[in-house]
C-alpha positions in Angstrom: -19.2 7.0 1.5 -19.2 7.1 -2.3 -17.2 4.6 -3.9 -15.0 7.5 -5.3 -14.5 8.6 -1.8 -13.4 5.1 -0.9 -11.0 4.7 -3.8 -9.5 8.4 -2.7 -8.7 7.4 0.9 -7.4 4.1 -0.5 -4.9 6.1 -2.7 -3.7 8.5 0.2 -3.3 5.5 2.3 -1.1 3.7 -0.2 0.9 7.0 -1.0 1.4 7.4 2.8 3.2 4.2 3.3 5.0 4.1 -0.2 6.5 7.8 -0.2 8.5 7.4 3.2 9.5 4.0 1.5 10.7 5.5 -1.6 12.4 8.4 0.1 14.3 5.6 2.0 15.2 3.9 -1.0 17.4 7.0 -2.1 21.1 7.9 -1.7 20.6 11.1 0.1 20.7 10.3 3.7 18.8 13.9 4.5 15.9 12.4 2.9 15.6 9.3 4.9 15.0 11.4 8.1 11.7 13.4 6.6 8.4 12.2 8.3 5.3 12.0 5.9 2.2 13.5 8.0 -0.5 13.0 5.7 -1.0 12.7 1.8 -4.2 14.7 0.5 -5.3 13.8 -3.1 -7.2 15.6 -5.7 -10.5 14.6 -6.7 -9.4 12.7 -9.9 -5.9 11.7 -8.1 -4.1 13.2 -10.6 -2.3 15.1 -8.0 -1.3 14.9 -4.6 0.0 17.1 -1.7 2.4 15.5 0.8 2.6 17.2 4.4 6.0 16.6 6.1 6.7 17.5 9.6 8.7 20.5 10.1 9.9 19.5 13.7 13.3 20.9 14.4 14.0 22.7 11.3 14.4 26.4 10.7 13.2 28.1 7.6 16.5 27.7 5.5 16.5 23.7 6.1 13.1 23.7 5.1 13.7 25.4 1.9 16.6 23.1 1.2 14.7 19.8 2.0 11.7 21.1 -0.4 14.4 21.8 -3.1 15.8 18.1 -2.6 12.1 16.8 -2.6 11.3 18.7 -5.9 14.3 16.8 -7.5 13.3 13.5 -6.0 9.8 14.1 -7.3 9.7 11.9 -10.4 12.0 9.1 -8.5 9.3 8.7 -6.0 6.5 9.0 -8.5 8.0 6.2 -10.5 8.4 4.1 -7.4 5.0 4.6 -6.8 3.9 3.9 -10.1 6.0 0.4 -10.3 5.4 -0.7 -6.8 1.0 -0.5 -7.4 1.0 -1.2 -11.1 -0.9 2.0 -11.5 -1.3 3.2 -15.2 -0.3 6.7 -13.7 1.1 8.1 -10.7 -0.3 11.3 -8.9 1.8 14.4 -9.5 3.2 14.9 -5.9 3.4 18.3 -4.3 5.8 18.3 -0.8 5.1 21.0 1.7 5.5 21.2 5.4 2.6 21.2 7.5 2.2 24.4 9.7 -1.2 23.2 11.4 0.4 22.1 14.5 2.1 25.3 14.9 -1.0 27.4 14.1 -3.2 25.3 16.8 -0.4 25.8 19.5 -0.5 29.7 18.9 -4.4 29.5 19.0 -4.1 27.3 22.4 -1.6 30.0 23.8 -4.2 33.0 22.8 -7.1 31.1 24.5 -4.6 30.7 28.0 -3.8 34.3 27.9 -7.9 35.0 27.3 -8.6 32.8 30.1 -5.9 34.4 32.6 -7.6 37.9 31.8 
């Protein structure tokens, strides 16, 4: 692993801890319930995708949560900036992680194939 990759992973792990803490400090109780699964930063650490757990949410609720998170994004970025003393915080983009759903569908397909 190169030094740049180590810094990238360190930033991702710090954000993985800080983002739920920042969301928990907000006044909106709905944002306290959201689970952050993973954070992926861009190479230059200027952008970061925050993957959220979509469990037990329908499509309308997902849209509502994403709307709330877009509004809360500057507050969360400022929280991370101040907590770590960074010069600049990555611009956060929130989205729900659909990989688990896709992998379950693939597993079901394999089971069907095995039966046939």
